[in-house]
N, C-alpha and C positions, 0 to 999 in steps of 0.2 A: 243453531248455526249462524243465523242472521244476527242474533244478539252478540255472538262472539266476534263476528266481523265488525259489527258496529263499535264494540269495545276497542278493537285494534285500531280502527280508523280514528276514534276519539283520542286514544293515547298518542297516536302519531301526530295528530293536530296539536295536542298540548305540548309535545316535545318540540315541534317546529316553532310554536309560539314562544316557548321558553328560550329557545336558541336566539330568536330575534330580540326577545326581551332583554337578555343579558349581553347581547352583542354590543361592544363598546362603540359609541359613536366617534367618528374621527374628530380630532381637535380642529377647530376652525379659527381663522383670523378674525379678530374683532373689528378690523378696519376694512377687510375685503369680503369676508364670508367664505373665502377659499379654504379648502382643507390643507392642513399641514401634512407633510410626509405622504403625499399622494401623488404618484407619478402621473396620474391622469389629470391632475390639476396644478401643473407647473413643477411639482417635485421639490417645493421649498421645504427643507428639512429643519425641524426644530426639535432639539433634544428634549426628551421627557424631563420634567423638572428634577434636577439632581442637586443634592446637597454637596458642599465642598468636603472632600475627604481630608482627614487630618494627615499631613505628611509625616514620614518617619521621624521620631524623636520629639515631635511637637505636642504642646498642650494648648487648648483653647483658652484665651483670655477675653472674657466679656468686658468690653470697653465701658467707659463712663466718665464722669466728671470728678476731678480731685484737685487738691492744692499741691502744685508742683513746687519744689524748691526747699528752702531752709526750714528745718524743724527744731534746731537747737541754736545756741549762741554761735555766731560766726567767729570761731576761735582763730581762724586763719586771717581774718580781716580782709578777705577778698571781695566780699559783697557781690558775688557773681551768681548767686542762687536766690534772688529775691522771690519770696512766695508769690505765686500766680495761679489763679484758678483756670484750668484748661480742661478740654474734653479730648479723650483718646478713643478713636473707633476700635471696635473689636479686632483682634488679630491673633496670631499664633506665635509661640516662642518656644525655644528648646527647653525641655525639662531640665537638662543639665548643661554645664559648660562643655564645649567641644574638647574631647579627650585626646591623648596622644595616639591611641589606636585608631581614632577616626581620622586624624590628620595624616597618619601613616598610610591609610587607605587611599587618601588623595595623592600622596607622593607615589604610591605603587601604580596608580592609574596613569599619572604623568609619565612615569618611567616606561610603562608599556606602550603608550601612544607616541610619546616623544623620546624614542630610544636614543640615548646619547651615542651609542655605538654606531647607529645607522646614519646619524647626521651630527657632526660636531657642534652645529648651531643649537641643537637641542639642549646642550649642556647649560646654556644660559637660562633656558626655561626652568630646568631642574634647580639650578642654583638660586634662582629668584624665588622659588616656592619653599625652599627648605627653611625651617625656623633657625634663628640665631642662637645656638646653644651657649655661646660665649656670654650671654646675658647673666649667667650664673656666677661669673667671675667677680671677685671683689678684691680690692687691694689688701685688705686686712682680714680676710677669712679664707678658709680652705674649702672651696666648693668644686674642685676638679672632678670628683666622682659624678656630680650632677651635670657638669659640662659634657662628660663622656657618655653617661648612661641614661639620663632622665628621659630623653625623647625616645630612645631605642629599646631599653630593657623592658621585657614583659612585666616585670614587677611594677612598672609605672604605667601599664597599659591604660588604666582607667583614671589616671590623674590628668588634670587639665593641661592642655598644651600651652606653653608659654614661649617667649622669644619670637612671637609672631607680630609683624607690623599690621597696621590698619589695612594697608593695601593687600597684604597676603590674606587677611581674614575676609576681605571683600571678594577676592578671587576664589577663595574656598566656597563661599556662598554661591557664586556663579556655577562652579563645578558641581556642587551638590544639587542644584536645581536641575541640571541636565541629566545627571545620573538617576535621580528619582523619577523624572518623567520618562526617560528611556526605559527604566525598569517597569513602569506602569504599562507602557506599550508592549513590552515583551510578555508580561504576565497576562495581559488581555489578548495576546495573540495577534497584534497588529504589526509587530516588528519581529523578525526572526532572530533567534539567539545566535545563529550562525554568522549573522552580519557583524557581530562584535569582533570576529577574528580579522576582518579586513580593514578595521579602523586604524589609520595611521595619520599623524600630523594634522594637516588641514582637512582630511577626510574622516572627521569624527562627529558624532551626534551632538548637536546643541539644540535646545528647544526652538530657538528663534530661527536657526537655519532650516530646521525640519518644517516649521510652519510656513516659511517663505518658499519652500521647494528647492532650497539650495543644497540640501542633503537628501539624497535618495536612499531611504532605508529599504532593506530587503523585506518584503511583506511576509507576515506570519500566516499561520493557518487560518485564523479567524478572518483576516483581511480578505482572503480569496474565497472564503466559504459563502455559500448561498444564504446561510443563516446570519451573515453579517448584518447587524441592524443599521449600519451606516450605508446610505444609498446615495448614488448620483442622482441628478435631476431626472435621468432616464430610468431610474429604478434598479440599476445594477449595483453590485457590491462596490463600495468605495474603499480603496486600500490605504488612504491616508487619513489621519485624524486631524481635526481642526480644534481650535480652542472652544468653538461653539458647541462641541460635542460633550463638554463637561467632564472629560477624562483626565486632561492634563491639569497640573497644579500651577498656581502662580509661583513666581521665583522666590527662592530663599534669599534673604538679605540680612544685613546687620540691623538690629532694632534701632529705632529712633530714640533719642534720649528720653522723651516723654513716655514712650511705650515702655522702655526698660524700667524707668522709675515707677510707673503705674503698676507694672507686673510685679515689681519687687515687694510692694506693700501687701499684695494678696488680699485686697479689700473684700473679695467675695466671701471671705470667712468671718466677717464681722457678725456680732450678735446683736439683735436677732437676725439669723441668716435669711436673706431675701427668698421669698417663695417664687416658684416658677409657675404657679397656677394663676390663670387669668382672674383678675379681681382681688388677688391677695399678694400682689407683687410688692417688693420692698420699694421704698421711696426715701431718698436722702438718708441712707443708713451709713454712709461713709463717715468714719471717725477720723477727721483731719488732724494733722499734727502728730500722727503716729511716728515713732522714732525709728523702730527696727522692723524688718520684714516679718519676723515671727510673732510680733506683739499682738495682743488683743486688747491692750489698754495703753494709755500714753506713758505709763511707767516702764514699759518694756518687758513686763512679765507675761508669761504665757500660762494661763491657768487651764486645766482640763478637768473633766468630770472624774478622772482617775487620780486627781491630785495635781501637784505642780512639779515643775522641773527646775525649781530654783536651786542654784548652785552648780548646775551643769552648763557647759558651754554649748551654745546653739550656733556658733560660727567659728571658723578657723581664723584667728587674728592674734595680734600681740597684746597681751594684757598690760604690759608696761616695759620699761627699759630692761632688756636682757631676758624677758620672760616670753618665749615663743612656744613653750610646750608645757610648762608646769614642772613638777618634780617627779622623779622615778617612783613608781608605785601609785602615782596619782596624777598622771598627765592630764592637764585640763582640757585640751582639745585633741590630744592624741596625734599631733602633727607638728613637726618642727618646721617643715616647709609647707608644701601643698598637701591636700588630702584627696581621696577619691571623689569623683564628681557626684556620686549619690550619697555621700556622707552628710551628716547633720540633718536636722529636721526640715522638710519642705514647708513652704509658706501656704497660704490659703488657696492658691491656684495649683499647688502641687509642684512648684518649681524649687529646685535645690540651689543652695549657695548663692543667693542674690545678695548676700553680705558675707564678706570674708572669702577665704580660699584664694581666688585671684580676682582682681579688678577686671572689668570687661570693656572692650571697645564698643562704642555705639556709632551710629552713622554720622552724627552731626559734626559740622565744623564749629570749633569753639569761638564764642564771643562772650565777653563778660555780661552783656545786658540783653542777650537773646530772649530771656524769659520775659522781658518787658516789651520787646518788639514783635515777637512771633504771633501768629494767628491764634485765635481761641481754640480752634479745632485742629487736631493733628499738627501741633507746632513742630517745626523742623527748620534748621538752617543748614544749607549745603546744596541747594538746587543749582545744577548746571545743566540746563535743558539740552537734550540731544535729539537728533533725528536720524533717520535711515540714510546712509550714504548711497547715492546712485551714480553710476558711471555715465559716460557720454551717451550711451544707448538707453539710459533711464532704468537700468537694471541694478538690483542690489548685488553685493559681492561679499565674499568671506575673506578673512585674512589668513595668514600662514598657520594660525593655530586653530582654524575652523570656526572662529567667531564671526558673526555678521558685523560688517564695518558700519560704524556710526560716526557722526560728525556733530560738532557743536552748532546749536541754533545761534544765528547771528543777531546782533542788535538791530540791523537794518530790517530783517524780516519780522522782528518783534515790535517795531516802533509803533505801528498802527493798531496794536491790540489793546483791549481795555483792561485785561487782567494782569498783564506783565508787558514791559517794554524793553527788557534786556534778556539775553540768553543766559548769562552768568550772573546770578543774584546772590552769591555767597556773601557779598559785602552789603547787601541791601539794608539801609537804615543804620548800618554800623560799619563804617569803613569806606563807603563810597563818597562821592563829592557832595551829595545832598546832605549827608549826615555831618559833614565837616569834621570827621574823625579819620585818622589814618593810623596804620600800623607799620612802623619802621622796624621790620623784623631784624633782630641782631643789633639794632642801634638803640631804640627806646623801649622795645618790648620783645618778648619771646613768642608773641602771637602772630600767626601768619595764616594764609589760606589753606595751609596744610596742617594746621593744628586741629586735632580731632579729640572729641570728648571721650573720656573713659570713666566708668561709674563703679561704685561699690568698693568696699575695703578689700584688702588682700591679707595673706598669711603674715605679712610683715608690717601691717598697719595697726594703729591704735583704734579704739572703739569709735572715736568720732567719725571715721570714714565709713563705718558700717551703715550709717543712715543713707537710704536711697537718695535723699535730697542733696547730698554732697556731690561735687563735680570737680574733675581735674582734666588736664589736657596734655597731649604729647604729639609731636610731629608724626604724621601718618607713615613715614618711612623709618621710624624708630621702634624699638621693641624693649621689653623688660621682662625680668623673671617674675614680676608680680602682676602682669597683665595678660589675660587670655580673651576669650570671646564665646558668644553663643549666637545662633541664628534666629531669625524671625521670618514670618510670612504674612502677607495680607489676607484678610478674611473677605470672602465674597458671599453675599447673601445676608440673611437675618443676623443682626448684631447680638441676638440672644443665643445663637447657636443653631445647629441643625434641628429640623422639625419644629422650629419656632416661627412665630409670626413677625412681620415687620410692620410697625405702625399699630395704632389702636383700631379695633374693628367694632362696629355697632350694627344692630339689627336694622335692615333697610325697610323703610315704609313703602307700602304699595302705592303706586301712583294712581291718582284718580283720573279716570278717562272721561 
């Protein structure tokens, strides 16, 4: 009996010891030693390290160094894409071009929130968002069916949207950011789905207004539950999410020119393919001067272990004068105009139609010599620095569409900074007084501060424009039947992707005491 009692006591002791052994110690601050997420030690909440989720429609593009610009003879004589070695940080980009069905979803949301029947002023918002279907018209061709049906007919659902200005594409990215983050909060239970019904005009969810407390969302079940992992400093459930919680995604936006061009080449698929294992990683494997997105050698051919695809069109473009499709019974690209956004073979990153189909808007303002002037890392021209607008009481406000009001950074408040001295630097080194260059728009040039770059060839372009290094421009309030767009997103965390390290790690030596 005593032996039995002793065994029970021993097993109980072992069980208690094991519980203490496997009990996770609270995470502590390296600078104060105080516990994180402990209401008894200040309640400072730090999210468990979370990787950035990939937003809907996006693929991860691991950044790196490449030679941006010209790859072939400059047949146009523009000399606006001088080769330049630059580095692009990792980012995300849409797998496909934005399609008609996607853009119609945007129009549907606008019509629901800004009902023209409820307020005549809303008609202006709707009209400003609609694509210009008249871009299909031409003086000497019959394209009226496309004017009437291309954007609306379900037969064209998955074809790239065209007739969209740069400004409209930019606004679509803003809308998409808010809908994706609102969807995340609903799925996680922090925002109630019923709250969607009450959204009208200025009372609609935007990520920035939500984070600033200017939009009060109806809390969901998770937000009010005792199991809610988000806590106030007092340890009670927190009903609002912050960016520090790691749930919300960064904004969708138009890709920068360097990003778009880098993504188009799909360098990750070069042979030998870089290894992800530590100690066996690839180094300087990029094959510069590649001509087309699908190529694995400089001649533009794509060889595979199953044979080659020589003789088949790998992009939707015009082979020569009058040849937009080939002959009946052997259509070369099977498309007279545009093709579905998932047609043709994706490049090394898994991205479709980075050459042909439609050219695409990018974020940059066009200047001929930007490639010479821009920074080595993440080159971009188009910065017009903004700040949060605050009223006389020092409070942020929203406008009539529900967006948080922003205002331009002035030269006066930038004057004493070391990294920039002006708020609007679109013309920096190329068009400002220091550069001694000027752009007399409409007099000596067609270039202005509204000139935006678009990249890639279209269904109506010759092969020369299929090279990612080529670049053209158009005014941001103009549109074309040959220009569409896709969105991008910043990458937070490791440049090699989720569950990857940042920096090189070495074994630490024990310090002698």
